[in-house]
N, C-alpha and C positions, 0 to 999 in steps of 0.2 A: 504494498499501498502508497508506504514513502517513495519508493521508488517511479510509483505512478503519479505520485503529486510533485516529485520533481523535475516530471518531465513536461506535466503539465506545465510547471512556472517556464523552463525551457523552449517551452514550445510559445509561451505566451509571447515570452522575447520575440521571437523568431518573428511572429507576424506583425508586431510594432513595424519592420522594416518594412514591409506593404501596406500598410497605409500611413493619415499624416495625422492619428490619432497623438495627439497630447505631445506631437512634435514642440520643440523652440530651440531648432538651430536648420539651415540650410545648408549640404555642401554643393557645390557646383563643379562640374570638369567637361568642359567640351560645353552639349548640349543637353548633357544631364544632370538630372538634377536629384537631390536624396534627402527629403526631410527629416531627419534625425533628433535624435534626444541625447542630450548633455551628457543625463546620468550614465549613459552605455558608450558613447564614442570619448570623452573625454575620458573614462576609465579606462578604456583600453588601449586611448592613444595619447602621449602625455602631448605632442604635438597639437593636437584638435584642447587640451586643458588650456596648455599656455595661450593659443588665440585667442580661449574666450576671456581667459584671465585676465590678460597683460593688454591684448590685441585694442587698436584702436575700432577701426570700421569692423572689423570682424567683429568686436564684444558690442557696439552700437546696434548696429544694425540687425546681425544675429546671422549675419553669412560667412560662408570662407569661401574661398575661391580656390580651386587648384590647376589653374592654367598652363601646367608642365607636365603633365602627366597622362599618360593614356587615359583615357574615358572607359577600355576595357580592364583594367587591373584596379583603376579606381574602384569600378563595379565588384569586382573579387573582394577589394578587401573590405567594403559595405559590407556583404556579405559573411566574411570572414566576422566584421564586429561584432554582429547581434546573434552567429550562430555558432562561431567559433568554429569553422571550417571553409575551404574556399574548392569548387570545382578546377579539376577533378576529385573526385572528394576518395580518401581512404576506403581500405575496407573495412565493414563495422568489426571491430576487435572482439565483442563478444559475441560475433556470430560465426568471427574465423577459430575458433577456441571451443566452435562444437563442432566444426567442420572439420571430415577426416579427408585425407589429403586423394582428389581426386588429377586429372590427365590434363588439369586446367588450369593445377596451381602452378608455381613454380616451389621446389623443395629444393632446399641449403642444408647441403650435411655436413656435418660437424663434428670431425674426426678428435678423438679424444687420445686414440690410441693406433696403435698399429697391429702391435702383439700381444696375443694372451700368455700365461705365464708358461704353457708348453710351447711358444715361439710357434703358433698356429695367426695362421695372418687375416686380419678383421677385413672384409671385403668393400662394408659400408652401401651391400647393392641394393638401395630401395629404390621405391616398393618391392617387397620378396614375397616370391610363392616357392615355396618349398617342390623341390623334383627328386624323384627316385629316383637311382639303378637299376635294370632289371634282378640282378644282383641283391637288392636291398631295397625289399619291399619298403615303400612309406617309412623311409629311413632317409631325411635329406642332405645333398651330395655338396650341398653348398652351405654348412650351417654354418658355419664362425661369422656371423655378420657384423656384431659390434662388441663392446664391453658387457652389455646390459641381453643380452640376446644370444643363446646359441639352439639354435634350433634341433628338433628330437627329442631336446633334455628340457626346455621351456615351454616347445607349444607339441612335440609331438610326433612334429614332418607333418605338419598340418596346415602351415599358415598360405595366406593368402592374399598380396598387398600388403604385407607385413611393412608398417614405419615404425621407429624408435623414436621417442618424442626427446628423450636423452639426446639424439645425435642428428636431428634433422630440427630447421626450421622452417615449417610451412607459409608460404608467403603467396594469399590470395592473387588471380589475373586482375592485372595493374589495367584499371579504368584511363580512359582515354588514350589521344594518340599519341606518337613523337612530340610533336611539337610543344605540349606542357614542357618539354627540358626550358626553353625557352622562357614560357610561361610565370615556373616556379623561379629563376632566376631574377626575371624582373619582381615579382612579390617579394622575394629578398631584400630588392632593392629599397620597393617602398617600405615595407616596413622596419630599414634602418633609418630612413630620412624620415617621418613619421614615427620613430619610438612606438613601436606597436606591439603592446605586450603576448608574450607566446609567439608571436606568428613567424620567426626566425628555426625557431625548434621548428614549429611544423612542415615549414617549406624544406627545412634540411634532411628530414623523414621521407619526404614525398621525394624530392631532389634525389634522394640518392636509390629509392625504388626502380623512380622513370630511366637513372641512371645503369643500372641493371638489365634492363629491359632493352633501350632506345642505344646503347654504346655508339653501336653501329651504324644508327642514322644518321645523315647531315644535320640535322638539329642539331646534335652532341655540340657539334665546332662553335654554333653559334649563341650557343647555349652558355660555354664556356670563354666565349670569351666575351662576353656578357659580365657573366661571374668576374672574371680577371678585370674590365672595365670597369664595373661602378663599385669595383669591395678594394678597403685598403688593405696594403699585406697583410699587419693585425689579424686583420677579419677570416678566420680561417674556414668559417662555415660551409661553403659550399667550395673553395678554393682545395679544400684536402679531396672532397668528394670527386673531384673533377683528378684531382694528379693520383688519387689512388687507382681509381679508371682506365687511369691511359696507362697506369703500371700494370696491372690488372690483364689488359691486353696491349701485348707491346706492339700488336700488326695496325694498330689506329696508328705508330709514327711513320708507318707510312705512306699516309692521307695529306695529302698539300698542303690543308688548310690545316691539318694540325702542327706539323711543319711550323707553316708560319705566324699559326699562334706560339709556336714554343721557342721563337726567333723572337717578337714581337712582347711577351711577357717573361720576364728572367726569374719570376717567381713562379711563374706554371714548371718550366724544365728543373728545377730547386725541388720544388713538390715532390715531381715524378721521383727524382734522383732520394729524395731523403725516405719515402716510402719504399725504393726498394733494396736498400740499406737496411729497413727495420724486420724486411720480408724475412 
């Protein structure tokens, strides 16, 4: 019951973005206008709090104009301020925890050991189905999966699509297309510009997942360039993700656009080198 009550409160806050009810501030960008609420946007973004508290015209007229920003990015910012998310959305965490492995999911293998105490090599071959030999019926011939499961001993040789939850991490299918890479980089930029609470951390998670899926798409280079062009060297949030992605997929350095990026941004080349040294 308490969870349902909390959800109703969240739904009420979300619905405020869709109406002018109780609005006391207007934010404009290009031809777009947003009737918002100071109690929400000022608490979520320090830029708006400062504009309302110390601004001249903005404070007196109750209007804030964002002429230098992309309307599409500002629209997503408004969504985040009211909903704590922006499109494309992350998979629902509670739902993902209940969903078992399927062919549309990304399965990350986490190897904690290579051999058991008797020198048997762990295969980490997930999802696993037991296969028996003609001479050993119902006895799995590839039984040494991981430190937490040994076929025949733990399953009697009847595994079907078995996945060890301690040795894997399941990522649900990513929503959206490859162009979200650049979108996330722009959202990170606006989060920094307007000092938006929690948005950078959300963008990092989304950008990391998108890079795992779309690293070989041409959009990756555009997003990487935007990242290194709009953040300072000390801000490693997205920079480290770009560097680690190239380090993990060294074939990217054969692409002319990636080579150009490394020539233009010294921090990128250094980041790749540091990641390689840490591996």
